[in-house]
Structures are given as structure tokens and as C-alpha cells.
C-alpha positions in Angstrom: 8.1 7.2 -135.5 10.6 9.7 -134.0 10.2 8.5 -130.4 6.5 9.4 -130.2 4.5 7.4 -127.7 0.7 7.2 -127.6 -0.9 8.2 -124.3 -4.6 7.7 -123.6 -4.6 10.6 -121.1 -3.2 13.0 -123.8 -5.5 15.3 -125.8 -3.2 16.3 -128.6 -4.6 15.7 -132.2 -2.3 12.7 -132.9 -3.4 10.8 -129.7 -7.1 11.6 -130.3 -6.9 10.4 -133.9 -5.8 6.9 -132.9 -9.3 5.7 -132.5 -10.8 6.7 -135.9 -9.5 3.8 -138.1 -12.3 1.3 -137.5 -15.2 3.7 -137.6 -13.9 5.1 -140.9 -13.5 1.6 -142.3 -17.1 0.7 -141.2 -18.5 3.8 -142.8 -16.6 3.1 -146.0 -17.9 -0.4 -146.1 -21.5 0.8 -145.5 -21.3 3.3 -148.3 -19.8 0.6 -150.7 -22.5 -1.9 -149.8 -25.2 0.8 -150.2 -23.9 1.7 -153.7 -23.9 -2.0 -154.6 -27.5 -2.5 -153.4 -28.7 0.6 -155.2 -27.3 -0.9 -158.4 -25.4 2.2 -159.4 -24.0 1.3 -162.9 -20.3 0.4 -162.7 -19.9 0.7 -158.9 -20.4 -2.8 -157.7 -18.6 -3.9 -154.6 -16.3 -6.2 -156.7 -14.9 -3.1 -158.4 -14.7 -0.7 -155.5 -13.0 -2.7 -152.8 -9.6 -0.9 -153.4 -11.4 2.2 -151.9 -11.0 0.5 -148.5 -7.2 0.3 -149.0 -7.1 4.0 -150.1 -9.2 5.0 -147.0 -6.9 3.1 -144.7 -3.8 4.7 -146.3 -5.5 8.2 -146.0 -6.3 7.7 -142.3 -2.7 6.5 -141.6 -1.3 9.5 -143.5 -3.5 11.9 -141.5 -2.6 10.2 -138.2 1.2 10.5 -138.9 0.9 14.1 -140.0 -1.3 15.2 -137.1 0.3 17.9 -134.9 1.5 16.9 -131.4 1.0 20.3 -129.8 0.5 19.9 -126.0 1.4 16.2 -126.1 1.7 14.6 -122.7 4.1 11.6 -122.8 2.9 8.5 -120.9 4.1 7.9 -117.4 7.0 5.5 -117.1 6.2 2.1 -115.4 7.9 1.4 -112.2 11.3 -0.2 -112.5 11.3 -3.9 -111.8 13.0 -5.0 -108.6 16.2 -6.9 -109.1 17.0 -10.3 -107.6 17.5 -10.0 -103.9 16.5 -6.3 -103.7 14.1 -5.1 -101.1 11.3 -2.5 -101.8 12.3 1.0 -100.6 9.7 1.0 -97.7 10.9 -2.3 -96.3 14.6 -1.8 -95.9 16.1 -3.5 -92.8 17.7 -1.2 -90.2 21.4 -0.7 -90.6 23.5 -2.9 -88.4 26.3 -1.5 -86.2 28.5 -4.6 -86.6 31.6 -4.4 -88.7 32.5 -7.3 -90.9 36.0 -8.0 -92.0 36.1 -9.9 -95.3 
């Protein structure tokens, strides 16, 4: 996805649209069950379930095409310390002795 990284602290349209998938699916299911309970001729749940797949595809399409104006990339996690390395604030004082190897 062209190097795009989601960031909770960002308020661009693409990052804000990440949380709409499940609410849209639940609303779609509610409408489909309502139409099934109302007995609308030819619109039973057994015939309209592909609508859920279309809604999911539509939401994914809208999410991928949302603009990223003013996007704030996430902060990088701190680099892991290597084996035998000492954290920067805990470095031992330099020694004045010279070693010949």
C-alpha cells in the first residue's frame, strides 16, 4: 500500500476511516434483517447476503482512495539494544589504561 502506515494520532481522512468497517457491516445486517422481518417480497435474507460482501468491498475501496493530506506518520519504536550493549545513560567512564593486543 505504497508505504502508508496507519497512525492513531493522525487525523487525515484515511486514518480516520479505519474504524468504520464494523459499524457499516452492523448497519447493513440490521437493514437486511429488518427487510426480512417486514416480509418485503423477494428481499429475504437468503437472497440479499451478497450485499454484505458488496458493502465490505465498497468500504475497502473508499478507505484505499481516501486522501492522506496532513498525514502524520507513526513514531518509530526505539531500537532494541544489541547483545552486550549498554543503554546510553549508563555508559561506564572511559579508562585511562592502554591495552596492547
